[in-house]
C-alpha positions in Angstrom: 147.8 105.1 286.5 149.9 107.8 283.7 148.1 108.5 280.7 150.3 108.1 277.4 149.6 108.2 273.7 150.8 105.4 271.9 149.4 106.4 268.3 148.2 109.0 266.5 147.1 109.4 262.8 145.2 112.1 261.2 141.8 112.2 260.3 140.9 115.3 258.9 140.5 119.1 259.5 141.6 119.5 262.8 140.7 115.9 264.0 143.4 112.9 265.3 142.7 109.5 266.0 144.7 108.8 269.8 145.2 105.2 271.2 146.5 105.6 274.3 148.3 102.6 276.8 144.8 102.1 279.0 143.1 100.5 275.6 141.3 103.6 275.0 141.1 105.0 271.4 138.7 107.6 269.7 139.0 110.5 267.5 139.6 114.1 268.9 138.9 117.4 267.2 140.7 120.2 268.4 139.8 122.8 266.0 138.4 124.9 269.0 141.6 124.6 270.8 144.2 126.4 268.2 144.3 129.5 270.2 147.2 131.4 271.6 150.7 132.2 270.7 151.6 128.1 270.2 148.8 127.0 268.9 147.5 129.6 266.7 149.9 128.4 263.8 148.5 125.2 264.1 145.5 126.6 262.2 147.0 126.5 258.8 146.1 122.9 257.9 149.8 121.5 256.9 151.4 122.7 259.7 148.4 120.6 262.1 149.1 117.6 259.4 152.8 117.7 260.6 152.5 116.7 264.1 154.0 112.9 265.9 153.7 111.2 268.6 157.0 111.9 270.8 158.2 108.5 272.1 160.1 110.6 275.4 156.8 112.8 276.6 154.5 110.1 275.0 152.0 112.8 273.7 151.4 114.2 270.0 153.9 117.4 269.9 154.5 119.5 266.4 157.5 120.8 265.0 156.9 124.5 266.6 157.1 123.4 270.3 153.2 123.0 270.9 151.8 119.9 272.9 149.1 118.4 274.2 148.6 116.5 277.4 147.7 112.9 277.0 144.8 113.8 279.8 143.6 116.5 277.9 143.4 114.7 274.7 141.8 111.9 276.6 139.0 114.3 278.5 138.3 115.1 274.5 138.1 111.6 273.4 135.1 110.7 270.8 134.8 107.3 271.2 134.5 105.1 267.6 132.7 102.3 267.0 
């Protein structure tokens, strides 16, 4: 099964809650992942908060062209009770 992000919402700081097409959901802390040319601008909290779920590629994306692979997000998920 291919993983896809179905829903995502901002939690706090650099934490996003995500739900996947396989039913898994939880929080992902991306604080330590924001480095490199495309991700460094996301250290700006307002820019970080501006993500959306792209319906075509089915993952979170930002206006500057940054995106995170669903498999990467799934591997970083912190299950919530």
